[in-house]
Backbone bond lengths (Angstrom), bond angles and torsions (degrees), N, CA, C in turn:
res aa  C-N    CA-C-N  psi(-1)  N-CA   C-N-CA  omega(-1)  CA-C   N-CA-C  phi
1 M - - - 1.486 - - 1.504 109.03 -
2 E 1.379 116.07 122.16 1.521 119.71 -175.83 1.449 111.06 -89.78
3 G 1.317 121.70 -18.33 1.491 123.20 -179.85 1.388 110.43 159.90
4 L 1.391 114.84 -173.31 1.451 121.78 -174.92 1.501 106.52 -138.68
5 A 1.315 117.09 133.15 1.467 122.24 179.00 1.587 104.89 -123.58
6 I 1.329 114.91 129.35 1.442 119.88 176.89 1.594 108.19 -123.29
7 R 1.307 112.82 133.42 1.516 118.70 177.91 1.559 105.96 -114.01
8 A 1.306 111.68 130.62 1.498 118.13 176.22 1.523 107.98 -154.61
9 P 1.342 118.03 153.51 1.484 120.29 -173.14 1.556 107.53 -69.31
10 R 1.377 113.54 110.13 1.456 120.47 175.91 1.491 116.55 48.35
11 P 1.323 119.92 52.32 1.531 119.45 -177.30 1.434 111.16 -71.76
12 S 1.318 114.95 154.63 1.452 119.02 163.20 1.502 106.55 -113.39
13 I 1.329 115.52 147.48 1.417 117.56 -168.18 1.538 112.56 -143.90
14 F 1.263 117.64 143.38 1.486 125.78 167.47 1.460 106.53 -139.63
15 C 1.378 115.17 156.26 1.427 120.49 178.73 1.502 108.73 -153.44
16 S 1.363 108.85 167.48 1.557 113.15 179.87 1.504 107.52 -116.96
17 L 1.378 115.45 23.54 1.505 114.08 -179.89 1.557 106.23 -76.22
18 P 1.372 113.42 143.30 1.492 115.09 -178.81 1.519 111.62 -61.45
19 G 1.277 115.71 143.98 1.513 121.55 175.76 1.495 115.29 80.04
20 L 1.319 120.77 -2.09 1.513 121.04 176.58 1.470 118.01 -96.11
21 G 1.349 114.60 -1.83 1.486 118.76 175.01 1.493 117.11 85.40
22 G 1.309 120.10 -27.99 1.468 119.74 174.48 1.397 115.15 58.27
23 D 1.327 122.79 30.65 1.506 125.25 -174.73 1.533 105.61 -91.35
24 P 1.380 119.05 114.86 1.434 120.35 175.70 1.534 117.78 -69.60
25 Q 1.420 111.10 -15.24 1.507 118.38 -176.26 1.590 108.44 -90.00
26 R 1.337 115.16 -4.57 1.472 117.94 -173.18 1.598 107.92 -71.08
27 R 1.320 118.11 128.67 1.375 121.53 -175.82 1.514 110.38 -86.76
28 P 1.339 119.00 136.45 1.495 121.15 -179.80 1.476 112.15 -64.09
29 P 1.339 115.97 160.37 1.505 122.77 178.50 1.491 108.74 -60.34
30 S 1.395 116.87 153.26 1.431 119.81 -175.74 1.538 109.85 -71.68
31 D 1.245 119.97 -20.08 1.522 119.27 179.72 1.472 109.37 -81.79
32 G 1.287 121.86 -7.51 1.530 120.40 175.81 1.477 110.96 86.76
33 F 1.355 122.32 0.02 1.482 120.50 179.31 1.544 109.83 -95.70
34 L 1.275 117.52 133.22 1.425 124.70 176.25 1.439 109.49 -109.05
35 K 1.277 121.42 121.00 1.484 122.28 -173.83 1.506 107.61 -119.44
36 F 1.426 112.62 144.48 1.443 119.81 -177.02 1.522 108.21 -132.84
37 P 1.169 124.26 140.46 1.454 124.87 173.58 1.548 109.44 -70.37
38 A 1.262 114.80 150.73 1.500 118.37 177.67 1.517 108.65 -82.20
39 S 1.268 113.41 154.32 1.519 123.93 176.71 1.491 108.10 -119.78
40 S 1.304 112.92 143.73 1.457 117.04 178.76 1.504 109.99 -79.40
41 H 1.310 119.01 -10.43 1.442 124.06 -178.54 1.557 108.28 -106.00
42 A 1.342 114.42 118.22 1.483 118.76 -177.23 1.555 109.69 -60.81
43 A 1.359 116.22 -37.29 1.540 116.00 176.48 1.464 114.62 -54.96
44 D 1.314 121.09 -28.43 1.407 121.46 -177.20 1.427 114.66 -76.81
45 N 1.357 118.40 -13.19 1.400 123.22 -176.18 1.509 115.65 -105.80
46 T 1.343 116.27 22.97 1.393 118.40 -173.44 1.596 112.96 -112.11
47 K 1.293 116.18 -4.10 1.500 123.46 -173.30 1.503 110.84 -102.12
48 L 1.254 118.95 18.76 1.425 121.71 -173.99 1.559 108.01 -84.67
49 V 1.345 120.15 126.51 1.484 123.06 -175.97 1.559 106.39 -129.30
50 V 1.303 113.36 130.25 1.506 121.88 177.88 1.525 109.17 -116.09
51 N 1.330 116.11 128.78 1.483 119.04 -178.98 1.526 109.02 -97.85
52 S 1.337 119.28 113.37 1.424 122.02 178.35 1.554 104.09 -141.15
53 G 1.400 112.65 46.09 1.390 117.23 174.25 1.559 108.79 119.80
54 S 1.347 115.61 -37.47 1.379 121.09 174.63 1.563 107.73 -154.24
55 F 1.338 120.81 159.79 1.379 125.04 -172.82 1.510 108.16 -95.19
56 H 1.335 115.56 131.12 1.419 121.09 175.30 1.574 109.47 -139.75
57 P 1.368 117.06 124.61 1.446 117.96 179.37 1.498 109.47 -73.50
58 I 1.325 112.11 135.76 1.515 116.34 179.21 1.573 107.32 -129.46
59 S 1.265 112.80 166.16 1.504 117.88 -179.38 1.505 106.72 -116.12
60 A 1.342 114.61 145.35 1.484 116.45 177.37 1.516 107.95 -71.14
61 V 1.383 115.39 149.85 1.394 122.08 -176.04 1.534 107.49 -122.62
62 N 1.277 112.69 163.93 1.492 115.98 176.78 1.435 107.10 -82.25
63 V 1.415 114.03 116.90 1.460 120.20 -172.45 1.458 112.36 -73.28
64 S 1.331 120.72 -6.89 1.397 123.34 179.66 1.554 108.81 -84.40
65 T 1.286 117.11 -16.25 1.480 119.45 179.10 1.457 110.48 -95.11
66 Q 1.283 118.05 103.28 1.515 126.75 -170.91 1.581 109.84 -61.47
67 A 1.317 116.27 -40.11 1.492 119.94 -174.37 1.528 107.24 -67.78
68 S 1.321 117.00 -45.96 1.513 121.30 -178.63 1.523 108.80 -63.02
69 L 1.298 115.78 -44.07 1.513 121.65 -173.61 1.571 107.91 -61.89
70 T 1.366 113.68 -48.33 1.444 116.63 -178.56 1.552 115.04 -66.69
71 A 1.344 111.85 -36.31 1.438 117.11 -177.95 1.581 109.44 -67.12
72 D 1.315 111.90 -45.70 1.526 114.91 -177.39 1.510 115.73 -77.29
73 F 1.280 116.87 -29.98 1.466 124.08 178.97 1.462 110.02 -129.89
74 P 1.347 120.08 87.17 1.407 123.17 -179.91 1.552 113.98 -60.59
75 A 1.395 115.45 -30.31 1.383 118.27 176.56 1.473 115.97 -62.75
76 L 1.286 115.62 -14.82 1.525 123.67 177.97 1.529 116.00 -97.78
77 S 1.332 113.12 8.42 1.501 116.80 -178.45 1.572 110.02 -67.07
78 E 1.387 110.70 158.07 1.489 119.40 -177.12 1.568 109.12 -49.78
79 T 1.347 117.56 -44.85 1.433 120.42 -174.57 1.505 112.97 -62.04
80 N 1.379 115.98 -46.19 1.434 122.27 177.95 1.524 113.20 -61.50
81 V 1.335 116.54 -42.72 1.415 125.47 177.99 1.589 109.30 -54.88
82 K 1.334 114.80 -49.50 1.467 123.54 -179.31 1.541 109.52 -63.37
83 E 1.344 114.91 -39.09 1.464 118.35 175.68 1.512 115.03 -57.83
84 E 1.398 108.23 -45.10 1.521 114.88 176.81 1.475 109.85 -61.14
85 R 1.272 120.27 -37.53 1.474 124.22 -179.37 1.523 109.38 -61.74
86 M 1.352 113.82 -35.24 1.461 114.97 -174.73 1.542 114.81 -85.20
87 I 1.328 114.51 -5.22 1.441 116.93 -178.73 1.506 112.96 -57.90
88 G 1.347 115.77 -33.37 1.404 123.07 -179.95 1.577 113.87 -52.96
89 E 1.267 114.36 -33.21 1.445 119.57 -178.87 1.483 112.20 -59.77
90 N 1.310 116.87 -32.01 1.448 119.44 179.82 1.523 116.25 -73.60
91 K 1.297 118.59 -10.10 1.380 126.66 -176.74 1.579 110.88 -88.85
92 A 1.292 115.76 -10.50 1.421 121.32 -174.86 1.521 113.25 -66.00
93 D 1.327 118.72 -25.91 1.403 124.85 179.04 1.512 115.19 -67.25
94 N 1.357 114.77 -19.31 1.479 118.58 -172.51 1.591 110.25 -110.10
95 I 1.342 118.48 16.15 1.433 118.27 174.84 1.489 114.10 -120.74
96 V 1.332 116.74 155.01 1.496 123.96 -174.91 1.483 106.94 -127.08
97 W 1.412 113.89 138.15 1.421 117.25 178.53 1.423 112.60 -71.54
98 H 1.362 122.46 134.83 1.486 125.85 179.62 1.525 109.75 -106.28
99 E 1.264 114.45 112.37 1.524 120.60 -178.75 1.550 109.37 -68.89
100 S 1.321 115.32 142.03 1.448 126.06 176.78 1.560 109.40 -85.10
101 S 1.288 115.73 145.07 1.487 121.94 176.80 1.551 106.85 -73.13
102 I 1.312 121.32 -16.87 1.455 124.69 -179.89 1.489 107.24 -112.20
103 C 1.279 116.85 122.98 1.496 120.07 -178.10 1.537 112.77 -93.23
104 R 1.323 116.08 165.57 1.406 123.97 -176.72 1.592 110.96 -56.59
105 C 1.310 117.66 -41.03 1.455 120.66 175.50 1.471 115.56 -58.19
106 D 1.367 115.48 -34.78 1.458 119.38 179.16 1.614 111.46 -70.54
107 R 1.281 116.96 -36.36 1.386 119.55 176.29 1.565 113.16 -71.72
108 Q 1.292 113.07 -33.63 1.484 116.35 178.18 1.517 109.77 -72.21
109 Q 1.338 114.82 -33.83 1.512 116.42 176.73 1.544 110.83 -64.29
110 L 1.276 112.86 -39.82 1.520 119.16 179.95 1.531 111.90 -68.06
111 L 1.275 118.31 -35.17 1.454 120.48 176.98 1.447 115.77 -89.12
112 Q 1.279 117.47 -11.57 1.457 122.68 -177.16 1.480 114.41 55.73
113 Q 1.368 114.01 45.03 1.393 123.43 173.53 1.513 108.91 -161.10
114 K 1.426 117.55 171.71 1.453 119.18 -177.48 1.549 104.25 -114.78
115 G 1.265 114.21 135.99 1.520 120.22 177.75 1.546 109.83 -71.43
116 C 1.292 112.62 141.04 1.524 120.16 179.61 1.536 105.67 -163.28
117 V 1.353 115.26 167.47 1.411 124.22 177.89 1.517 107.83 -114.23
118 I 1.327 117.30 125.49 1.484 124.33 177.09 1.514 101.65 -103.31
119 W 1.297 120.57 107.70 1.474 124.26 -177.34 1.479 109.92 -100.69
120 I 1.351 118.88 103.17 1.381 122.22 -174.35 1.690 107.58 -96.78
121 T 1.344 113.01 115.50 1.498 115.91 -175.74 1.485 109.40 -123.28
122 G 1.340 114.02 150.75 1.446 118.31 177.50 1.536 109.43 167.82
123 L 1.352 117.08 174.69 1.375 122.21 -176.76 1.500 109.94 -64.59
124 S 1.358 114.71 162.90 1.501 119.98 172.09 1.506 106.74 -62.74
125 G 1.345 118.70 131.50 1.426 123.53 179.83 1.505 113.11 85.08
126 S 1.313 117.37 9.74 1.498 116.72 178.46 1.554 110.83 -86.67
127 G 1.356 117.27 -8.07 1.468 119.38 174.48 1.495 115.45 102.07
128 K 1.330 114.97 15.35 1.452 120.87 -179.11 1.518 112.74 -53.10
129 S 1.336 115.62 -56.15 1.548 116.90 -178.32 1.404 114.56 -64.98
130 T 1.373 116.27 -34.14 1.472 118.75 -177.81 1.567 109.04 -69.32
131 V 1.326 119.18 -36.07 1.434 124.81 178.01 1.575 109.70 -71.26
132 A 1.272 113.70 -38.02 1.535 118.81 178.67 1.468 109.64 -64.01
133 C 1.368 121.03 -40.74 1.444 122.06 179.04 1.586 110.81 -68.86
134 A 1.290 113.49 -40.65 1.485 116.80 177.70 1.467 113.91 -64.92
135 L 1.351 116.13 -33.69 1.443 124.05 176.69 1.551 110.86 -69.37
136 S 1.278 115.68 -48.84 1.453 120.90 176.02 1.474 113.43 -56.26
137 K 1.261 117.96 -46.16 1.506 125.29 179.22 1.485 109.99 -64.63
138 A 1.328 120.12 -46.67 1.420 125.06 179.27 1.571 111.94 -58.56
139 L 1.334 116.83 -42.75 1.376 123.40 -179.95 1.506 112.92 -72.61
140 F 1.287 113.87 -33.74 1.523 121.24 175.84 1.457 108.55 -60.70
141 E 1.373 116.71 -45.58 1.485 123.16 -177.71 1.529 110.05 -61.99
142 R 1.349 117.10 -29.02 1.436 122.86 178.46 1.610 109.03 -85.36
143 G 1.224 118.81 -0.18 1.458 119.74 178.13 1.511 115.23 82.57
144 K 1.327 112.44 27.52 1.513 120.75 179.17 1.493 112.07 -108.21
145 L 1.363 116.60 138.37 1.362 122.65 -178.86 1.530 114.54 -88.52
146 T 1.379 118.49 124.26 1.453 121.49 -176.89 1.490 108.35 -128.79
147 Y 1.330 118.05 168.45 1.399 124.85 164.18 1.528 110.60 -150.43
148 T 1.384 112.17 132.30 1.520 117.85 -176.71 1.483 112.18 -100.11
149 L 1.336 115.24 125.08 1.430 122.57 168.49 1.485 113.00 -94.93
150 D 1.263 122.07 90.87 1.417 126.04 -178.62 1.540 113.13 -83.10
151 G 1.252 117.08 130.93 1.549 122.82 -173.09 1.492 109.27 -51.21
152 D 1.332 119.03 -53.02 1.497 120.13 -177.49 1.456 107.49 -62.16
153 N 1.317 124.05 -47.45 1.509 126.75 -176.15 1.513 111.15 -55.87
154 V 1.279 114.40 -45.52 1.503 118.95 -176.69 1.591 110.58 -66.01
155 R 1.222 116.54 -33.49 1.549 121.51 173.33 1.461 113.08 -66.65
156 H 1.352 118.65 -14.37 1.445 119.83 179.55 1.576 108.90 -78.31
157 G 1.332 115.51 -26.51 1.522 121.73 -177.82 1.416 112.68 -127.19
158 L 1.275 120.22 -93.71 1.585 127.15 -173.75 1.524 109.89 -43.94
159 N 1.299 119.11 -45.71 1.431 118.99 -173.78 1.505 115.47 -114.02
160 R 1.342 114.54 33.40 1.497 118.94 -176.00 1.599 110.26 -76.18
161 D 1.305 113.19 -10.10 1.560 113.33 179.80 1.578 107.75 -89.76
162 L 1.268 120.46 -0.61 1.453 120.48 -175.03 1.565 114.54 -101.52
163 T 1.309 113.58 145.64 1.449 117.72 178.28 1.544 111.05 -96.96
164 F 1.342 116.68 -159.53 1.454 119.22 -177.06 1.583 107.77 -112.76
165 K 1.335 115.74 17.65 1.414 117.49 172.32 1.496 113.04 -72.80
166 A 1.349 118.63 160.11 1.443 119.68 -171.66 1.522 112.91 -55.92
167 E 1.346 116.20 -44.42 1.518 117.35 -172.08 1.611 105.64 -73.09
168 D 1.351 119.61 -32.41 1.458 116.81 176.44 1.475 114.51 -74.08
169 R 1.324 118.35 -27.05 1.466 124.15 174.19 1.547 106.55 -65.99
170 T 1.315 117.26 -40.40 1.514 114.30 -179.04 1.536 107.89 -70.49
171 E 1.312 119.61 -38.12 1.520 117.97 175.19 1.464 110.98 -64.88
172 N 1.298 121.48 -35.93 1.487 122.72 177.07 1.537 110.23 -62.19
173 I 1.327 115.87 -44.66 1.495 115.13 -178.65 1.564 109.15 -70.79
174 R 1.326 118.36 -36.94 1.439 120.50 -178.00 1.609 107.16 -60.33
175 R 1.295 119.10 -48.12 1.398 120.93 -176.64 1.567 111.46 -62.64
176 I 1.330 115.12 -44.95 1.484 117.42 -179.55 1.534 111.33 -67.30
177 G 1.334 117.39 -29.41 1.382 124.72 173.78 1.571 111.39 -60.67
178 E 1.248 116.60 -47.87 1.391 127.15 -179.21 1.569 112.05 -64.21
179 V 1.307 115.41 -44.36 1.446 120.82 173.82 1.533 114.98 -64.96
180 A 1.330 113.34 -42.95 1.421 119.75 174.29 1.584 114.38 -57.65
181 K 1.320 110.80 -42.26 1.506 119.88 177.50 1.531 108.94 -58.29
182 L 1.313 118.54 -39.94 1.496 120.83 179.50 1.538 110.75 -67.79
183 F 1.327 117.95 -41.81 1.411 119.32 179.11 1.497 110.68 -60.66
184 A 1.397 117.07 -43.58 1.419 122.56 -178.44 1.585 111.01 -61.38
185 D 1.397 112.77 -39.26 1.445 115.28 178.04 1.474 114.79 -65.72
186 V 1.350 117.59 -30.21 1.424 125.93 173.37 1.576 111.05 -61.31
187 G 1.332 115.93 -31.44 1.397 121.67 -173.75 1.478 114.90 108.92
188 V 1.321 114.49 7.82 1.467 122.51 -176.42 1.480 105.87 -88.82
189 I 1.355 118.46 148.40 1.413 124.10 170.61 1.479 105.42 -91.99
190 C 1.374 111.52 110.06 1.536 119.90 -171.51 1.592 106.30 -99.49
191 I 1.337 112.44 127.01 1.420 117.58 -179.80 1.598 107.13 -108.08
192 A 1.270 112.71 114.91 1.529 119.95 177.46 1.498 109.41 -99.29
193 S 1.270 116.68 120.87 1.450 121.08 -177.08 1.523 110.21 -122.87
194 L 1.313 116.88 105.34 1.472 120.12 -177.64 1.522 110.29 -166.30
195 I 1.266 116.35 156.54 1.513 121.35 -175.01 1.493 107.45 -59.36
196 S 1.211 122.27 -50.60 1.486 125.64 -178.90 1.518 109.63 42.34
197 P 1.333 118.09 70.71 1.452 121.01 -165.43 1.535 111.05 -73.69
198 Y 1.320 122.23 -25.07 1.440 121.77 -171.86 1.529 115.60 -94.80
199 R 1.222 117.46 124.49 1.477 123.31 -178.02 1.498 112.44 -54.22
200 R 1.314 115.68 -45.60 1.501 119.32 -175.64 1.549 108.86 -62.84
201 D 1.390 118.43 -38.87 1.485 118.01 -177.78 1.516 110.03 -66.00
202 R 1.413 118.83 -37.46 1.385 119.62 -177.61 1.583 110.76 -73.74
203 D 1.329 117.21 -28.40 1.439 122.96 178.03 1.539 110.33 -70.87
204 E 1.373 112.72 -32.55 1.485 114.22 175.81 1.556 114.01 -70.31
205 C 1.325 115.02 -31.08 1.412 116.31 173.89 1.580 115.02 -70.71
206 R 1.352 110.88 -36.23 1.469 116.71 173.94 1.510 110.56 -57.21
207 S 1.286 116.49 -39.96 1.520 120.96 -173.59 1.538 109.83 -69.79
208 L 1.333 119.61 -19.42 1.416 118.70 174.97 1.471 119.49 -68.53
209 L 1.388 117.57 -19.07 1.384 125.29 -177.44 1.447 115.00 -112.22
210 P 1.360 114.59 156.62 1.456 119.46 -178.99 1.581 108.99 -62.28
211 E 1.329 117.30 154.86 1.443 120.32 -171.72 1.581 108.74 -59.75
212 G 1.363 113.86 129.99 1.449 117.48 177.03 1.548 113.36 97.20
213 D 1.318 113.43 -12.36 1.529 113.25 -174.45 1.555 109.67 -92.09
214 F 1.362 116.57 -7.65 1.468 121.26 175.48 1.521 107.49 -99.45
215 V 1.304 117.28 113.33 1.486 121.66 179.68 1.523 109.00 -105.40
216 E 1.322 119.77 103.42 1.430 121.32 -176.30 1.597 109.26 -87.87
217 V 1.266 115.24 122.62 1.495 118.85 -179.07 1.553 108.30 -115.36
218 F 1.315 117.64 120.60 1.369 123.09 -173.61 1.583 108.54 -103.53
219 M 1.331 113.71 117.50 1.506 121.28 171.82 1.467 109.84 -75.19
220 D 1.315 120.29 87.91 1.442 123.93 -176.51 1.508 111.59 -82.14
221 V 1.333 114.09 81.38 1.450 119.59 -174.41 1.582 107.13 -124.01
222 P 1.308 120.18 128.39 1.478 120.24 -179.07 1.457 113.70 -60.15
223 L 1.344 115.80 146.22 1.568 122.09 177.70 1.513 108.12 -52.38
224 S 1.317 117.65 -43.75 1.527 118.76 -175.80 1.495 108.33 -57.60
225 V 1.356 117.57 -39.38 1.513 116.62 -176.66 1.505 107.98 -72.18
226 C 1.348 118.54 -44.69 1.515 121.00 -177.57 1.538 107.38 -60.86
227 E 1.332 120.43 -38.10 1.434 122.99 -175.65 1.582 109.58 -70.15
228 S 1.355 112.66 -35.81 1.436 116.96 179.48 1.526 111.61 -66.62
229 R 1.290 116.30 -36.38 1.499 120.45 175.68 1.542 112.21 -69.67
230 D 1.314 115.19 -58.58 1.473 122.22 170.76 1.531 107.85 45.14
231 P 1.335 119.20 56.81 1.513 120.15 -176.90 1.512 114.88 -62.83
232 K 1.292 120.35 -26.76 1.453 124.89 -178.94 1.536 112.66 -100.56
233 G 1.324 118.01 -8.32 1.470 121.79 177.58 1.535 108.13 80.36
234 L 1.307 120.19 16.24 1.500 120.40 -171.99 1.552 110.84 -83.15
235 Y 1.294 117.11 -28.23 1.414 117.93 177.93 1.530 113.34 -66.63
236 K 1.383 113.20 -38.76 1.452 118.97 174.71 1.445 113.22 -64.41
237 L 1.341 117.17 -37.82 1.520 116.23 174.44 1.479 115.94 -70.63
238 A 1.366 116.24 -28.52 1.442 121.38 179.73 1.479 111.37 -72.49
239 R 1.324 114.87 -39.88 1.496 119.92 -179.49 1.533 105.58 -70.76
240 A 1.277 120.52 -27.59 1.495 121.53 -179.68 1.547 111.56 -83.85
241 G 1.361 114.72 1.33 1.465 119.66 179.57 1.547 114.21 77.16
242 K 1.309 114.62 10.49 1.522 118.51 -179.76 1.514 113.05 -83.18
243 I 1.315 117.08 -20.68 1.504 122.39 174.23 1.468 103.50 -122.58
244 K 1.453 113.39 129.61 1.366 122.29 175.80 1.542 113.20 -101.65
245 G 1.278 120.95 150.26 1.433 121.98 179.66 1.463 113.86 68.49
246 F 1.278 121.19 34.27 1.514 125.34 -177.53 1.513 106.86 -86.09
247 T 1.332 116.17 128.78 1.486 120.80 -174.70 1.504 106.75 -67.66
248 G 1.349 112.95 134.56 1.470 123.13 -179.41 1.499 113.19 94.90
249 I 1.394 120.77 -24.86 1.326 121.68 179.53 1.528 112.56 -105.35
250 D 1.418 120.52 -61.40 1.412 119.08 174.30 1.455 108.68 -127.87
251 D 1.201 120.93 28.19 1.455 127.59 171.83 1.571 108.25 -147.55
252 P 1.353 116.58 134.38 1.470 118.37 -173.65 1.476 118.37 -72.52
253 Y 1.283 116.20 153.45 1.527 122.58 166.82 1.492 106.62 -115.15
254 E 1.397 115.92 121.56 1.507 116.56 174.49 1.471 113.75 -96.57
255 A 1.281 117.64 108.93 1.480 122.65 -176.38 1.537 109.49 -65.77
256 P 1.301 113.03 146.52 1.564 114.72 177.65 1.552 112.32 -64.00
257 L 1.292 111.90 145.67 1.476 117.30 179.45 1.491 114.40 -96.45
258 D 1.324 117.06 -19.45 1.492 116.57 -178.15 1.572 104.39 -157.17
259 C 1.287 113.52 65.24 1.491 120.65 179.29 1.498 108.65 -86.59
260 E 1.360 115.98 159.11 1.450 123.64 -176.52 1.598 112.31 -72.99
261 V 1.289 114.24 -39.05 1.491 118.08 -179.03 1.517 110.75 -133.33
262 V 1.300 115.66 136.58 1.470 117.16 174.33 1.467 108.36 -122.53
263 L 1.362 116.71 125.58 1.471 123.87 -179.71 1.474 107.09 -107.82
264 K 1.310 115.24 95.54 1.474 125.67 -176.56 1.468 115.68 -85.70
265 H 1.316 118.39 127.20 1.412 124.09 175.98 1.639 107.62 -67.96
266 T 1.309 111.72 123.45 1.477 118.46 -178.16 1.579 110.39 -112.10
267 G 1.254 114.32 -17.48 1.499 116.90 -172.02 1.536 114.52 87.39
268 D 1.373 113.09 -9.67 1.446 116.71 -179.33 1.543 106.65 -84.33
269 D 1.326 115.49 136.60 1.419 122.43 -177.72 1.501 112.97 -66.07
270 V 1.309 116.46 -29.00 1.436 121.89 -177.06 1.563 112.36 -82.54
271 S 1.293 112.34 -59.32 1.499 116.93 -177.31 1.511 113.68 -68.67
272 S 1.331 116.03 -22.37 1.456 118.31 -178.67 1.528 111.44 -101.46
273 S 1.423 117.92 9.66 1.376 119.33 175.22 1.539 114.80 -69.85
274 P 1.318 118.14 150.49 1.498 116.66 -179.59 1.482 110.90 -63.16
275 R 1.314 124.69 -35.41 1.419 124.67 -179.87 1.641 110.54 -62.47
276 Q 1.349 111.55 -47.65 1.457 114.18 -178.57 1.513 109.28 -66.32
277 M 1.285 120.45 -39.75 1.453 117.52 175.15 1.493 114.84 -59.83
278 A 1.333 114.64 -36.79 1.449 119.41 179.94 1.589 107.45 -66.32
279 E 1.297 117.33 -37.76 1.453 119.56 -179.53 1.461 109.05 -69.36
280 N 1.358 122.24 -31.57 1.460 121.59 176.92 1.585 109.81 -60.76
281 I 1.364 115.90 -41.97 1.386 121.07 -178.68 1.541 110.21 -69.48
282 I 1.319 118.39 -39.26 1.485 124.44 174.37 1.516 111.70 -61.90
283 S 1.272 117.75 -35.55 1.528 119.64 176.99 1.600 106.16 -66.40
284 Y 1.316 118.81 -42.74 1.457 118.06 177.51 1.502 109.64 -59.71
285 L 1.368 121.64 -46.31 1.364 124.25 -177.17 1.586 115.22 -62.24
286 Q 1.317 107.05 -36.60 1.566 111.56 175.53 1.480 112.84 -67.54
287 T 1.289 116.28 -41.94 1.495 122.01 177.91 1.490 113.60 -59.39
288 K 1.346 116.04 -37.07 1.498 123.66 177.89 1.440 113.37 -84.76
289 G 1.350 119.81 -6.29 1.488 120.25 177.48 1.461 116.75 81.61
290 Y 1.294 117.02 20.04 1.533 121.90 -179.14 1.524 111.57 -77.73
291 L 1.321 117.60 -17.67 1.450 120.36 -176.83 1.480 112.05 -94.73
292 E 1.291 116.51 10.74 1.552 121.19 179.37 1.494 106.44 -122.17
293 G 1.368 117.77 152.99 1.425 124.64 179.40 1.459 114.69 -74.16
């Protein structure tokens, strides 16, 4: 157990845990989170008191145990956490867009390229990240500026609070779509590489950008091939029932209906090589004028 975090509306708190000061005048953090170090002795964790109208002794729980956490602290239930996440939507009425003195066309002229989002989608093991790396390298060799948003990498930071449930996957895609939009506005060729299994979520990201600036690339690789590769061992775990909601096994993947580029697995080492697939995408970008200022 690394520690305990409690959120309550403007709580006041005092405690008798060693090393925490026990100062009843101490004001809580502005974000409403109260954090306590874990103790290896259970007896040290039983004297915590929170004042939210009345005093009730509570015991620290193992925060990795969802059932215990929700039962002991209803305010920390998944529903309430998601409601807290949605509070930001209500603040949109009080903000105003501030225009920049430098427009997108100025940045594109400076970079000698046009910003866009290349959205590579497909099953786990289809080669999305490998093609994204090959594409980034090939464009770099041509003097073009890119940035790759890899699905796993983004979950290490920006989206580390999200699970793989359907609603969190939607939020994962929404956030990445917004970040990709910013890169495109800068004039960078943004390569987003992630499963993004739901068609509606991908279409929402497309709607964020001007027409033509969202280039959907479908890694058309059969499930059997992806499963035979299984570079992370995830299919094996999913088949064994150790991973629930795994795309392609017990959660659907909705293939694009009208994407810009299809990279089909042919079994041929040349046409199916990451470099050749990257060149196919580059050919599309050249045709559409994205590699010119």
